[in-house]
PDB file of N, CA, C and O in Angstrom, chain B, residues numbered from 101:
ATOM      1  N   MET B 101       6.292 -78.044   3.828  1.00  0.00           N
ATOM      2  CA  MET B 101       5.710 -77.317   4.943  1.00  0.00           C
ATOM      3  C   MET B 101       6.178 -75.854   4.954  1.00  0.00           C
ATOM      4  O   MET B 101       5.383 -74.931   5.127  1.00  0.00           O
ATOM      5  N   MET B 102       7.458 -75.679   4.770  1.00  0.00           N
ATOM      6  CA  MET B 102       8.016 -74.321   4.751  1.00  0.00           C
ATOM      7  C   MET B 102       7.426 -73.516   3.586  1.00  0.00           C
ATOM      8  O   MET B 102       7.196 -72.310   3.684  1.00  0.00           O
ATOM      9  N   ARG B 103       7.192 -74.230   2.488  1.00  0.00           N
ATOM     10  CA  ARG B 103       6.638 -73.569   1.317  1.00  0.00           C
ATOM     11  C   ARG B 103       5.245 -73.035   1.612  1.00  0.00           C
ATOM     12  O   ARG B 103       4.918 -71.927   1.187  1.00  0.00           O
ATOM     13  N   LYS B 104       4.428 -73.773   2.315  1.00  0.00           N
ATOM     14  CA  LYS B 104       3.072 -73.347   2.663  1.00  0.00           C
ATOM     15  C   LYS B 104       3.097 -72.157   3.627  1.00  0.00           C
ATOM     16  O   LYS B 104       2.269 -71.252   3.530  1.00  0.00           O
ATOM     17  N   VAL B 105       4.047 -72.171   4.546  1.00  0.00           N
ATOM     18  CA  VAL B 105       4.166 -71.057   5.499  1.00  0.00           C
ATOM     19  C   VAL B 105       4.567 -69.779   4.759  1.00  0.00           C
ATOM     20  O   VAL B 105       3.991 -68.714   4.983  1.00  0.00           O
ATOM     21  N   LEU B 106       5.550 -69.896   3.883  1.00  0.00           N
ATOM     22  CA  LEU B 106       5.975 -68.714   3.099  1.00  0.00           C
ATOM     23  C   LEU B 106       4.845 -68.218   2.195  1.00  0.00           C
ATOM     24  O   LEU B 106       4.656 -67.011   2.045  1.00  0.00           O
ATOM     25  N   LEU B 107       4.112 -69.124   1.608  1.00  0.00           N
ATOM     26  CA  LEU B 107       2.986 -68.730   0.755  1.00  0.00           C
ATOM     27  C   LEU B 107       1.911 -68.027   1.581  1.00  0.00           C
ATOM     28  O   LEU B 107       1.354 -67.021   1.143  1.00  0.00           O
ATOM     29  N   ALA B 108       1.617 -68.546   2.765  1.00  0.00           N
ATOM     30  CA  ALA B 108       0.614 -67.920   3.628  1.00  0.00           C
ATOM     31  C   ALA B 108       1.076 -66.534   4.090  1.00  0.00           C
ATOM     32  O   ALA B 108       0.284 -65.592   4.129  1.00  0.00           O
ATOM     33  N   VAL B 109       2.342 -66.416   4.434  1.00  0.00           N
ATOM     34  CA  VAL B 109       2.876 -65.115   4.855  1.00  0.00           C
ATOM     35  C   VAL B 109       2.838 -64.137   3.675  1.00  0.00           C
ATOM     36  O   VAL B 109       2.483 -62.971   3.846  1.00  0.00           O
ATOM     37  N   GLY B 110       3.194 -64.600   2.507  1.00  0.00           N
ATOM     38  CA  GLY B 110       3.163 -63.745   1.312  1.00  0.00           C
ATOM     39  C   GLY B 110       1.749 -63.254   1.006  1.00  0.00           C
ATOM     40  O   GLY B 110       1.549 -62.076   0.714  1.00  0.00           O
ATOM     41  N   VAL B 111       0.784 -64.146   1.072  1.00  0.00           N
ATOM     42  CA  VAL B 111      -0.612 -63.764   0.824  1.00  0.00           C
ATOM     43  C   VAL B 111      -1.082 -62.788   1.884  1.00  0.00           C
ATOM     44  O   VAL B 111      -1.788 -61.827   1.577  1.00  0.00           O
ATOM     45  N   ALA B 112      -0.697 -63.025   3.125  1.00  0.00           N
ATOM     46  CA  ALA B 112      -1.093 -62.121   4.209  1.00  0.00           C
ATOM     47  C   ALA B 112      -0.484 -60.729   4.006  1.00  0.00           C
ATOM     48  O   ALA B 112      -1.139 -59.718   4.255  1.00  0.00           O
ATOM     49  N   VAL B 113       0.766 -60.687   3.557  1.00  0.00           N
ATOM     50  CA  VAL B 113       1.420 -59.389   3.302  1.00  0.00           C
ATOM     51  C   VAL B 113       0.730 -58.659   2.161  1.00  0.00           C
ATOM     52  O   VAL B 113       0.477 -57.458   2.255  1.00  0.00           O
ATOM     53  N   ILE B 114       0.429 -59.361   1.103  1.00  0.00           N
ATOM     54  CA  ILE B 114      -0.226 -58.723  -0.051  1.00  0.00           C
ATOM     55  C   ILE B 114      -1.616 -58.214   0.330  1.00  0.00           C
ATOM     56  O   ILE B 114      -1.968 -57.075   0.023  1.00  0.00           O
ATOM     57  N   LEU B 115      -2.401 -59.055   0.997  1.00  0.00           N
ATOM     58  CA  LEU B 115      -3.745 -58.629   1.392  1.00  0.00           C
ATOM     59  C   LEU B 115      -3.692 -57.505   2.429  1.00  0.00           C
ATOM     60  O   LEU B 115      -4.498 -56.575   2.376  1.00  0.00           O
ATOM     61  N   GLY B 116      -2.771 -57.583   3.348  1.00  0.00           N
ATOM     62  CA  GLY B 116      -2.624 -56.532   4.357  1.00  0.00           C
ATOM     63  C   GLY B 116      -2.192 -55.210   3.737  1.00  0.00           C
ATOM     64  O   GLY B 116      -2.675 -54.150   4.133  1.00  0.00           O
ATOM     65  N   GLY B 117      -1.290 -55.268   2.773  1.00  0.00           N
ATOM     66  CA  GLY B 117      -0.850 -54.053   2.090  1.00  0.00           C
ATOM     67  C   GLY B 117      -1.948 -53.430   1.254  1.00  0.00           C
ATOM     68  O   GLY B 117      -2.083 -52.207   1.202  1.00  0.00           O
ATOM     69  N   ALA B 118      -2.730 -54.270   0.600  1.00  0.00           N
ATOM     70  CA  ALA B 118      -3.832 -53.757  -0.220  1.00  0.00           C
ATOM     71  C   ALA B 118      -4.911 -53.143   0.651  1.00  0.00           C
ATOM     72  O   ALA B 118      -5.535 -52.153   0.271  1.00  0.00           O
ATOM     73  N   ALA B 119      -5.132 -53.727   1.817  1.00  0.00           N
ATOM     74  CA  ALA B 119      -6.160 -53.190   2.699  1.00  0.00           C
ATOM     75  C   ALA B 119      -5.700 -51.907   3.375  1.00  0.00           C
ATOM     76  O   ALA B 119      -6.527 -51.066   3.727  1.00  0.00           O
ATOM     77  N   ALA B 120      -4.398 -51.743   3.559  1.00  0.00           N
ATOM     78  CA  ALA B 120      -3.872 -50.567   4.260  1.00  0.00           C
ATOM     79  C   ALA B 120      -3.876 -49.328   3.380  1.00  0.00           C
ATOM     80  O   ALA B 120      -3.968 -48.211   3.890  1.00  0.00           O
ATOM     81  N   LEU B 121      -3.780 -49.505   2.078  1.00  0.00           N
ATOM     82  CA  LEU B 121      -3.747 -48.342   1.184  1.00  0.00           C
ATOM     83  C   LEU B 121      -5.154 -47.807   0.978  1.00  0.00           C
ATOM     84  O   LEU B 121      -6.057 -48.574   0.645  1.00  0.00           O
ATOM     85  N   PRO B 122      -5.360 -46.525   1.165  1.00  0.00           N
ATOM     86  CA  PRO B 122      -6.686 -45.958   0.915  1.00  0.00           C
ATOM     87  C   PRO B 122      -6.960 -45.876  -0.588  1.00  0.00           C
ATOM     88  O   PRO B 122      -6.043 -45.893  -1.409  1.00  0.00           O
ATOM     89  N   ALA B 123      -8.209 -45.789  -0.913  1.00  0.00           N
ATOM     90  CA  ALA B 123      -8.583 -45.641  -2.316  1.00  0.00           C
ATOM     91  C   ALA B 123      -8.149 -44.260  -2.785  1.00  0.00           C
ATOM     92  O   ALA B 123      -8.375 -43.268  -2.092  1.00  0.00           O
ATOM     93  N   ARG B 124      -7.540 -44.191  -3.930  1.00  0.00           N
ATOM     94  CA  ARG B 124      -6.990 -42.935  -4.435  1.00  0.00           C
ATOM     95  C   ARG B 124      -7.687 -42.491  -5.713  1.00  0.00           C
ATOM     96  O   ARG B 124      -7.028 -42.051  -6.654  1.00  0.00           O
ATOM     97  N   ALA B 125      -8.970 -42.597  -5.757  1.00  0.00           N
ATOM     98  CA  ALA B 125      -9.697 -42.228  -6.973  1.00  0.00           C
ATOM     99  C   ALA B 125      -9.645 -40.736  -7.226  1.00  0.00           C
ATOM    100  O   ALA B 125      -9.619 -40.313  -8.382  1.00  0.00           O
ATOM    101  N   ASP B 126      -9.628 -39.918  -6.170  1.00  0.00           N
ATOM    102  CA  ASP B 126      -9.652 -38.468  -6.347  1.00  0.00           C
ATOM    103  C   ASP B 126      -8.285 -37.866  -6.607  1.00  0.00           C
ATOM    104  O   ASP B 126      -8.196 -36.720  -7.047  1.00  0.00           O
ATOM    105  N   ASP B 127      -7.221 -38.604  -6.347  1.00  0.00           N
ATOM    106  CA  ASP B 127      -5.896 -38.016  -6.469  1.00  0.00           C
ATOM    107  C   ASP B 127      -5.583 -37.541  -7.874  1.00  0.00           C
ATOM    108  O   ASP B 127      -4.974 -36.486  -8.048  1.00  0.00           O
ATOM    109  N   ASP B 128      -5.992 -38.306  -8.885  1.00  0.00           N
ATOM    110  CA  ASP B 128      -5.697 -37.880 -10.249  1.00  0.00           C
ATOM    111  C   ASP B 128      -6.410 -36.578 -10.571  1.00  0.00           C
ATOM    112  O   ASP B 128      -5.841 -35.708 -11.231  1.00  0.00           O
ATOM    113  N   TRP B 129      -7.625 -36.435 -10.122  1.00  0.00           N
ATOM    114  CA  TRP B 129      -8.363 -35.196 -10.367  1.00  0.00           C
ATOM    115  C   TRP B 129      -7.696 -34.021  -9.664  1.00  0.00           C
ATOM    116  O   TRP B 129      -7.530 -32.949 -10.244  1.00  0.00           O
ATOM    117  N   ARG B 130      -7.309 -34.241  -8.379  1.00  0.00           N
ATOM    118  CA  ARG B 130      -6.654 -33.170  -7.635  1.00  0.00           C
ATOM    119  C   ARG B 130      -5.320 -32.801  -8.254  1.00  0.00           C
ATOM    120  O   ARG B 130      -4.968 -31.625  -8.342  1.00  0.00           O
ATOM    121  N   ARG B 131      -4.592 -33.798  -8.676  1.00  0.00           N
ATOM    122  CA  ARG B 131      -3.302 -33.524  -9.306  1.00  0.00           C
ATOM    123  C   ARG B 131      -3.512 -32.717 -10.578  1.00  0.00           C
ATOM    124  O   ARG B 131      -2.748 -31.795 -10.863  1.00  0.00           O
ATOM    125  N   HIS B 132      -4.546 -33.060 -11.346  1.00  0.00           N
ATOM    126  CA  HIS B 132      -4.853 -32.305 -12.564  1.00  0.00           C
ATOM    127  C   HIS B 132      -5.225 -30.861 -12.229  1.00  0.00           C
ATOM    128  O   HIS B 132      -4.767 -29.926 -12.885  1.00  0.00           O
ATOM    129  N   GLU B 133      -6.060 -30.688 -11.203  1.00  0.00           N
ATOM    130  CA  GLU B 133      -6.443 -29.331 -10.801  1.00  0.00           C
ATOM    131  C   GLU B 133      -5.227 -28.522 -10.370  1.00  0.00           C
ATOM    132  O   GLU B 133      -5.104 -27.346 -10.712  1.00  0.00           O
ATOM    133  N   TRP B 134      -4.337 -29.151  -9.625  1.00  0.00           N
ATOM    134  CA  TRP B 134      -3.142 -28.437  -9.159  1.00  0.00           C
ATOM    135  C   TRP B 134      -2.260 -28.051 -10.344  1.00  0.00           C
ATOM    136  O   TRP B 134      -1.698 -26.957 -10.366  1.00  0.00           O
ATOM    137  N   ARG B 135      -2.136 -28.942 -11.326  1.00  0.00           N
ATOM    138  CA  ARG B 135      -1.349 -28.628 -12.519  1.00  0.00           C
ATOM    139  C   ARG B 135      -1.963 -27.444 -13.259  1.00  0.00           C
ATOM    140  O   ARG B 135      -1.245 -26.555 -13.719  1.00  0.00           O
ATOM    141  N   GLU B 136      -3.287 -27.432 -13.373  1.00  0.00           N
ATOM    142  CA  GLU B 136      -3.967 -26.312 -14.030  1.00  0.00           C
ATOM    143  C   GLU B 136      -3.730 -25.016 -13.264  1.00  0.00           C
ATOM    144  O   GLU B 136      -3.493 -23.967 -13.863  1.00  0.00           O
ATOM    145  N   HIS B 137      -3.795 -25.093 -11.956  1.00  0.00           N
ATOM    146  CA  HIS B 137      -3.563 -23.902 -11.130  1.00  0.00           C
ATOM    147  C   HIS B 137      -2.145 -23.381 -11.340  1.00  0.00           C
ATOM    148  O   HIS B 137      -1.947 -22.176 -11.500  1.00  0.00           O
ATOM    149  N   GLU B 138      -1.169 -24.263 -11.339  1.00  0.00           N
ATOM    150  CA  GLU B 138       0.222 -23.854 -11.540  1.00  0.00           C
ATOM    151  C   GLU B 138       0.399 -23.237 -12.931  1.00  0.00           C
ATOM    152  O   GLU B 138       1.098 -22.235 -13.082  1.00  0.00           O
ATOM    153  N   ARG B 139      -0.227 -23.829 -13.934  1.00  0.00           N
ATOM    154  CA  ARG B 139      -0.106 -23.299 -15.294  1.00  0.00           C
ATOM    155  C   ARG B 139      -0.719 -21.903 -15.379  1.00  0.00           C
ATOM    156  O   ARG B 139      -0.164 -21.007 -16.015  1.00  0.00           O
ATOM    157  N   HIS B 140      -1.867 -21.732 -14.731  1.00  0.00           N
ATOM    158  CA  HIS B 140      -2.525 -20.426 -14.723  1.00  0.00           C
ATOM    159  C   HIS B 140      -1.668 -19.379 -14.024  1.00  0.00           C
ATOM    160  O   HIS B 140      -1.525 -18.260 -14.519  1.00  0.00           O
ATOM    161  N   GLU B 141      -1.096 -19.737 -12.873  1.00  0.00           N
ATOM    162  CA  GLU B 141      -0.249 -18.802 -12.138  1.00  0.00           C
ATOM    163  C   GLU B 141       0.976 -18.422 -12.959  1.00  0.00           C
ATOM    164  O   GLU B 141       1.388 -17.262 -12.959  1.00  0.00           O
ATOM    165  N   HIS B 142       1.555 -19.385 -13.652  1.00  0.00           N
ATOM    166  CA  HIS B 142       2.719 -19.091 -14.493  1.00  0.00           C
ATOM    167  C   HIS B 142       2.332 -18.121 -15.601  1.00  0.00           C
ATOM    168  O   HIS B 142       3.048 -17.158 -15.873  1.00  0.00           O
ATOM    169  N   TRP B 143       1.195 -18.382 -16.237  1.00  0.00           N
ATOM    170  CA  TRP B 143       0.734 -17.507 -17.318  1.00  0.00           C
ATOM    171  C   TRP B 143       0.470 -16.094 -16.786  1.00  0.00           C
ATOM    172  O   TRP B 143       0.865 -15.114 -17.418  1.00  0.00           O
ATOM    173  N   ARG B 144      -0.201 -15.981 -15.619  1.00  0.00           N
ATOM    174  CA  ARG B 144      -0.512 -14.676 -15.050  1.00  0.00           C
ATOM    175  C   ARG B 144       0.766 -13.930 -14.688  1.00  0.00           C
ATOM    176  O   ARG B 144       0.877 -12.728 -14.933  1.00  0.00           O
ATOM    177  N   HIS B 145       1.724 -14.635 -14.109  1.00  0.00           N
ATOM    178  CA  HIS B 145       2.981 -13.989 -13.727  1.00  0.00           C
ATOM    179  C   HIS B 145       3.704 -13.459 -14.960  1.00  0.00           C
ATOM    180  O   HIS B 145       4.222 -12.342 -14.959  1.00  0.00           O
ATOM    181  N   GLU B 146       3.732 -14.272 -16.005  1.00  0.00           N
ATOM    182  CA  GLU B 146       4.396 -13.850 -17.238  1.00  0.00           C
ATOM    183  C   GLU B 146       3.677 -12.650 -17.859  1.00  0.00           C
ATOM    184  O   GLU B 146       4.326 -11.712 -18.322  1.00  0.00           O
ATOM    185  N   TRP B 147       2.357 -12.673 -17.872  1.00  0.00           N
ATOM    186  CA  TRP B 147       1.577 -11.588 -18.461  1.00  0.00           C
ATOM    187  C   TRP B 147       1.776 -10.296 -17.674  1.00  0.00           C
ATOM    188  O   TRP B 147       1.897  -9.217 -18.253  1.00  0.00           O
ATOM    189  N   CYS B 148       1.809 -10.420 -16.341  1.00  0.00           N
ATOM    190  CA  CYS B 148       1.954  -9.235 -15.501  1.00  0.00           C
ATOM    191  C   CYS B 148       3.331  -8.609 -15.623  1.00  0.00           C
ATOM    192  O   CYS B 148       3.488  -7.414 -15.378  1.00  0.00           O
ATOM    193  N   GLU B 149       4.328  -9.396 -15.998  1.00  0.00           N
ATOM    194  CA  GLU B 149       5.647  -8.809 -16.220  1.00  0.00           C
ATOM    195  C   GLU B 149       5.610  -7.832 -17.390  1.00  0.00           C
ATOM    196  O   GLU B 149       6.324  -6.829 -17.386  1.00  0.00           O
ATOM    197  N   HIS B 150       4.794  -8.117 -18.377  1.00  0.00           N
ATOM    198  CA  HIS B 150       4.708  -7.256 -19.554  1.00  0.00           C
ATOM    199  C   HIS B 150       3.622  -6.187 -19.440  1.00  0.00           C
ATOM    200  O   HIS B 150       3.624  -5.229 -20.213  1.00  0.00           O
ATOM    201  N   HIS B 151       2.702  -6.332 -18.496  1.00  0.00           N
ATOM    202  CA  HIS B 151       1.610  -5.372 -18.307  1.00  0.00           C
ATOM    203  C   HIS B 151       1.481  -4.997 -16.833  1.00  0.00           C
ATOM    204  O   HIS B 151       0.445  -5.277 -16.229  1.00  0.00           O
ATOM    205  N   PRO B 152       2.495  -4.374 -16.234  1.00  0.00           N
ATOM    206  CA  PRO B 152       2.435  -4.118 -14.788  1.00  0.00           C
ATOM    207  C   PRO B 152       1.334  -3.146 -14.403  1.00  0.00           C
ATOM    208  O   PRO B 152       0.787  -3.236 -13.304  1.00  0.00           O
ATOM    209  N   TYR B 153       1.002  -2.223 -15.288  1.00  0.00           N
ATOM    210  CA  TYR B 153      -0.032  -1.245 -14.960  1.00  0.00           C
ATOM    211  C   TYR B 153      -1.420  -1.875 -14.915  1.00  0.00           C
ATOM    212  O   TYR B 153      -2.344  -1.271 -14.370  1.00  0.00           O
ATOM    213  N   ARG B 154      -1.589  -3.057 -15.465  1.00  0.00           N
ATOM    214  CA  ARG B 154      -2.887  -3.725 -15.451  1.00  0.00           C
ATOM    215  C   ARG B 154      -3.018  -4.729 -14.319  1.00  0.00           C
ATOM    216  O   ARG B 154      -4.108  -5.251 -14.087  1.00  0.00           O
ATOM    217  N   CYS B 155      -1.925  -5.014 -13.607  1.00  0.00           N
ATOM    218  CA  CYS B 155      -1.934  -6.045 -12.570  1.00  0.00           C
ATOM    219  C   CYS B 155      -1.978  -5.472 -11.169  1.00  0.00           C
ATOM    220  O   CYS B 155      -1.974  -6.236 -10.203  1.00  0.00           O
ATOM    221  N   GLY B 156      -2.020  -4.184 -11.023  1.00  0.00           N
ATOM    222  CA  GLY B 156      -2.068  -3.608  -9.694  1.00  0.00           C
ATOM    223  C   GLY B 156      -0.733  -3.655  -8.969  1.00  0.00           C
ATOM    224  O   GLY B 156      -0.689  -3.736  -7.741  1.00  0.00           O
ATOM    225  N   VAL B 157       0.347  -3.605  -9.722  1.00  0.00           N
ATOM    226  CA  VAL B 157       1.669  -3.605  -9.105  1.00  0.00           C
ATOM    227  C   VAL B 157       1.861  -2.274  -8.393  1.00  0.00           C
ATOM    228  O   VAL B 157       1.534  -1.230  -8.958  1.00  0.00           O
ATOM    229  N   PRO B 158       2.389  -2.280  -7.156  1.00  0.00           N
ATOM    230  CA  PRO B 158       2.598  -1.003  -6.452  1.00  0.00           C
ATOM    231  C   PRO B 158       3.456  -0.059  -7.291  1.00  0.00           C
ATOM    232  O   PRO B 158       4.413  -0.486  -7.938  1.00  0.00           O
ATOM    233  N   GLY B 159       3.114   1.192  -7.275  1.00  0.00           N
ATOM    234  CA  GLY B 159       3.835   2.178  -8.070  1.00  0.00           C
ATOM    235  C   GLY B 159       3.084   2.566  -9.327  1.00  0.00           C
ATOM    236  O   GLY B 159       3.327   3.627  -9.901  1.00  0.00           O
ATOM    237  N   TYR B 160       2.185   1.717  -9.750  1.00  0.00           N
ATOM    238  CA  TYR B 160       1.396   2.018 -10.930  1.00  0.00           C
ATOM    239  C   TYR B 160      -0.038   2.271 -10.498  1.00  0.00           C
ATOM    240  O   TYR B 160      -0.628   1.497  -9.745  1.00  0.00           O
ATOM    241  N   VAL B 161      -0.574   3.361 -10.988  1.00  0.00           N
ATOM    242  CA  VAL B 161      -1.953   3.700 -10.643  1.00  0.00           C
ATOM    243  C   VAL B 161      -2.747   3.707 -11.939  1.00  0.00           C
ATOM    244  O   VAL B 161      -2.380   4.391 -12.895  1.00  0.00           O
ATOM    245  N   TYR B 162      -3.813   2.961 -11.971  1.00  0.00           N
ATOM    246  CA  TYR B 162      -4.662   2.979 -13.143  1.00  0.00           C
ATOM    247  C   TYR B 162      -6.032   3.450 -12.713  1.00  0.00           C
ATOM    248  O   TYR B 162      -6.460   3.222 -11.582  1.00  0.00           O
ATOM    249  N   GLY B 163      -6.706   4.103 -13.625  1.00  0.00           N
ATOM    250  CA  GLY B 163      -8.007   4.665 -13.287  1.00  0.00           C
ATOM    251  C   GLY B 163      -7.862   6.158 -13.038  1.00  0.00           C
ATOM    252  O   GLY B 163      -6.839   6.755 -13.372  1.00  0.00           O
ATOM    253  N   TYR B 164      -8.858   6.737 -12.470  1.00  0.00           N
ATOM    254  CA  TYR B 164      -8.873   8.169 -12.237  1.00  0.00           C
ATOM    255  C   TYR B 164      -8.837   8.449 -10.747  1.00  0.00           C
ATOM    256  O   TYR B 164      -9.271   7.638  -9.929  1.00  0.00           O
ATOM    257  N   ALA B 165      -8.306   9.622 -10.416  1.00  0.00           N
ATOM    258  CA  ALA B 165      -8.291  10.031  -9.018  1.00  0.00           C
ATOM    259  C   ALA B 165      -9.706  10.437  -8.618  1.00  0.00           C
ATOM    260  O   ALA B 165     -10.475  10.898  -9.462  1.00  0.00           O
ATOM    261  N   PRO B 166     -10.052  10.276  -7.369  1.00  0.00           N
ATOM    262  CA  PRO B 166     -11.397  10.685  -6.948  1.00  0.00           C
ATOM    263  C   PRO B 166     -11.526  12.203  -7.012  1.00  0.00           C
ATOM    264  O   PRO B 166     -10.532  12.913  -6.861  1.00  0.00           O
ATOM    265  N   PRO B 167     -12.709  12.695  -7.227  1.00  0.00           N
ATOM    266  CA  PRO B 167     -12.872  14.148  -7.308  1.00  0.00           C
ATOM    267  C   PRO B 167     -12.549  14.796  -5.966  1.00  0.00           C
ATOM    268  O   PRO B 167     -12.709  14.177  -4.914  1.00  0.00           O
ATOM    269  N   PRO B 168     -12.092  16.052  -6.011  1.00  0.00           N
ATOM    270  CA  PRO B 168     -11.778  16.723  -4.746  1.00  0.00           C
ATOM    271  C   PRO B 168     -13.048  16.953  -3.924  1.00  0.00           C
ATOM    272  O   PRO B 168     -14.139  17.108  -4.471  1.00  0.00           O
ATOM    273  N   VAL B 169     -12.889  16.970  -2.652  1.00  0.00           N
ATOM    274  CA  VAL B 169     -14.023  17.187  -1.755  1.00  0.00           C
ATOM    275  C   VAL B 169     -14.258  18.689  -1.633  1.00  0.00           C
ATOM    276  O   VAL B 169     -13.355  19.442  -1.268  1.00  0.00           O
ATOM    277  N   VAL B 170     -15.455  19.105  -1.938  1.00  0.00           N
ATOM    278  CA  VAL B 170     -15.798  20.528  -1.863  1.00  0.00           C
ATOM    279  C   VAL B 170     -16.910  20.667  -0.831  1.00  0.00           C
ATOM    280  O   VAL B 170     -17.985  20.080  -0.960  1.00  0.00           O
ATOM    281  N   TYR B 171     -16.623  21.450   0.183  1.00  0.00           N
ATOM    282  CA  TYR B 171     -17.613  21.676   1.233  1.00  0.00           C
ATOM    283  C   TYR B 171     -18.383  22.955   0.944  1.00  0.00           C
ATOM    284  O   TYR B 171     -17.845  23.888   0.347  1.00  0.00           O
ATOM    285  N   ALA B 172     -19.633  23.000   1.364  1.00  0.00           N
ATOM    286  CA  ALA B 172     -20.457  24.204   1.201  1.00  0.00           C
ATOM    287  C   ALA B 172     -19.909  25.291   2.140  1.00  0.00           C
ATOM    288  O   ALA B 172     -19.388  24.984   3.212  1.00  0.00           O
ATOM    289  N   PRO B 173     -20.028  26.544   1.734  1.00  0.00           N
ATOM    290  CA  PRO B 173     -19.544  27.605   2.620  1.00  0.00           C
ATOM    291  C   PRO B 173     -20.367  27.629   3.905  1.00  0.00           C
ATOM    292  O   PRO B 173     -21.537  27.247   3.906  1.00  0.00           O
ATOM    293  N   PRO B 174     -19.755  28.078   4.994  1.00  0.00           N
ATOM    294  CA  PRO B 174     -20.506  28.104   6.257  1.00  0.00           C
ATOM    295  C   PRO B 174     -21.621  29.144   6.194  1.00  0.00           C
ATOM    296  O   PRO B 174     -21.517  30.118   5.449  1.00  0.00           O
ATOM    297  N   PRO B 175     -22.658  28.950   6.950  1.00  0.00           N
ATOM    298  CA  PRO B 175     -23.750  29.934   6.929  1.00  0.00           C
ATOM    299  C   PRO B 175     -23.269  31.257   7.552  1.00  0.00           C
ATOM    300  O   PRO B 175     -22.347  31.269   8.367  1.00  0.00           O
ATOM    301  N   PRO B 176     -23.903  32.357   7.160  1.00  0.00           N
ATOM    302  CA  PRO B 176     -23.477  33.638   7.725  1.00  0.00           C
ATOM    303  C   PRO B 176     -23.797  33.683   9.224  1.00  0.00           C
ATOM    304  O   PRO B 176     -24.673  32.962   9.701  1.00  0.00           O
ATOM    305  N   PRO B 177     -23.079  34.535   9.954  1.00  0.00           N
ATOM    306  CA  PRO B 177     -23.359  34.609  11.394  1.00  0.00           C
ATOM    307  C   PRO B 177     -24.772  35.152  11.629  1.00  0.00           C
ATOM    308  O   PRO B 177     -25.296  35.915  10.817  1.00  0.00           O
ATOM    309  N   PRO B 178     -25.359  34.763  12.714  1.00  0.00           N
ATOM    310  CA  PRO B 178     -26.724  35.258  12.973  1.00  0.00           C
ATOM    311  C   PRO B 178     -26.721  36.769  13.208  1.00  0.00           C
ATOM    312  O   PRO B 178     -25.794  37.328  13.794  1.00  0.00           O
ATOM    313  N   VAL B 179     -27.791  37.409  12.730  1.00  0.00           N
ATOM    314  CA  VAL B 179     -27.921  38.874  12.877  1.00  0.00           C
ATOM    315  C   VAL B 179     -28.765  39.145  14.128  1.00  0.00           C
ATOM    316  O   VAL B 179     -29.876  38.633  14.269  1.00  0.00           O
ATOM    317  N   VAL B 180     -28.213  39.960  15.026  1.00  0.00           N
ATOM    318  CA  VAL B 180     -28.931  40.295  16.247  1.00  0.00           C
ATOM    319  C   VAL B 180     -29.232  41.794  16.197  1.00  0.00           C
ATOM    320  O   VAL B 180     -28.325  42.621  16.107  1.00  0.00           O
ATOM    321  N   TYR B 181     -30.520  42.125  16.256  1.00  0.00           N
ATOM    322  CA  TYR B 181     -30.905  43.540  16.250  1.00  0.00           C
ATOM    323  C   TYR B 181     -30.993  44.014  17.699  1.00  0.00           C
ATOM    324  O   TYR B 181     -31.795  43.511  18.486  1.00  0.00           O
ATOM    325  N   ALA B 182     -30.175  44.964  18.026  1.00  0.00           N
ATOM    326  CA  ALA B 182     -30.199  45.536  19.376  1.00  0.00           C
ATOM    327  C   ALA B 182     -30.555  47.021  19.244  1.00  0.00           C
ATOM    328  O   ALA B 182     -30.197  47.667  18.259  1.00  0.00           O
ATOM    329  N   PRO B 183     -31.242  47.539  20.214  1.00  0.00           N
ATOM    330  CA  PRO B 183     -31.573  48.970  20.122  1.00  0.00           C
ATOM    331  C   PRO B 183     -30.282  49.789  20.163  1.00  0.00           C
ATOM    332  O   PRO B 183     -29.321  49.414  20.835  1.00  0.00           O
ATOM    333  N   PRO B 184     -30.271  50.893  19.451  1.00  0.00           N
ATOM    334  CA  PRO B 184     -29.045  51.707  19.453  1.00  0.00           C
ATOM    335  C   PRO B 184     -28.761  52.198  20.871  1.00  0.00           C
ATOM    336  O   PRO B 184     -29.676  52.501  21.637  1.00  0.00           O
ATOM    337  N   SER B 185     -27.514  52.268  21.190  1.00  0.00           N
ATOM    338  CA  SER B 185     -27.166  52.747  22.532  1.00  0.00           C
ATOM    339  C   SER B 185     -27.379  54.264  22.584  1.00  0.00           C
ATOM    340  O   SER B 185     -27.148  54.984  21.612  1.00  0.00           O
ATOM    341  N   LEU B 186     -27.805  54.691  23.695  1.00  0.00           N
ATOM    342  CA  LEU B 186     -28.099  56.103  23.880  1.00  0.00           C
ATOM    343  C   LEU B 186     -26.916  56.748  24.590  1.00  0.00           C
ATOM    344  O   LEU B 186     -26.670  56.515  25.773  1.00  0.00           O
ATOM    345  N   ASN B 187     -26.212  57.542  23.851  1.00  0.00           N
ATOM    346  CA  ASN B 187     -25.083  58.253  24.436  1.00  0.00           C
ATOM    347  C   ASN B 187     -25.498  59.704  24.683  1.00  0.00           C
ATOM    348  O   ASN B 187     -25.786  60.454  23.750  1.00  0.00           O
ATOM    349  N   VAL B 188     -25.519  60.060  25.906  1.00  0.00           N
ATOM    350  CA  VAL B 188     -25.886  61.441  26.257  1.00  0.00           C
ATOM    351  C   VAL B 188     -24.595  62.160  26.612  1.00  0.00           C
ATOM    352  O   VAL B 188     -23.845  61.751  27.498  1.00  0.00           O
ATOM    353  N   VAL B 189     -24.371  63.219  25.903  1.00  0.00           N
ATOM    354  CA  VAL B 189     -23.174  64.025  26.189  1.00  0.00           C
ATOM    355  C   VAL B 189     -23.607  65.296  26.884  1.00  0.00           C
ATOM    356  O   VAL B 189     -24.364  66.098  26.337  1.00  0.00           O
ATOM    357  N   ILE B 190     -23.122  65.464  28.082  1.00  0.00           N
ATOM    358  CA  ILE B 190     -23.433  66.677  28.847  1.00  0.00           C
ATOM    359  C   ILE B 190     -22.193  67.566  28.775  1.00  0.00           C
ATOM    360  O   ILE B 190     -21.104  67.179  29.199  1.00  0.00           O
ATOM    361  N   PRO B 191     -22.383  68.748  28.234  1.00  0.00           N
ATOM    362  CA  PRO B 191     -21.236  69.635  28.142  1.00  0.00           C
ATOM    363  C   PRO B 191     -20.809  70.160  29.517  1.00  0.00           C
ATOM    364  O   PRO B 191     -21.647  70.538  30.336  1.00  0.00           O
ATOM    365  N   LEU B 192     -19.582  70.178  29.741  1.00  0.00           N
ATOM    366  CA  LEU B 192     -19.040  70.690  31.001  1.00  0.00           C
ATOM    367  C   LEU B 192     -18.611  72.151  30.776  1.00  0.00           C
ATOM    368  O   LEU B 192     -18.084  72.503  29.721  1.00  0.00           O
ATOM    369  N   ARG B 193     -18.841  72.949  31.748  1.00  0.00           N
ATOM    370  CA  ARG B 193     -18.430  74.315  31.615  1.00  0.00           C
ATOM    371  C   ARG B 193     -17.123  74.550  32.166  1.00  0.00           C
ATOM    372  O   ARG B 193     -16.631  75.677  32.127  1.00  0.00           O
TER     373      ARG B 193
END
């Protein structure tokens, strides 16, 4: 009798444990992707140590500076034609 109870409990534990675990079909793929990502990052880090000017490391500038900004000269001031002033000089005696 005890043997049947232990067997039933054992079967229940095994079936319950199997049902509780989710299917892990994608884990191997994700683990592989993560390994590839880590390998790529390691390679990039190593490469950038030897080529800092190509990795955008602060302090290194690659490429050309932008051209200077040149503004057009301002337009000349407007010309206003006014009649000549009439200065009359009266001689004093």
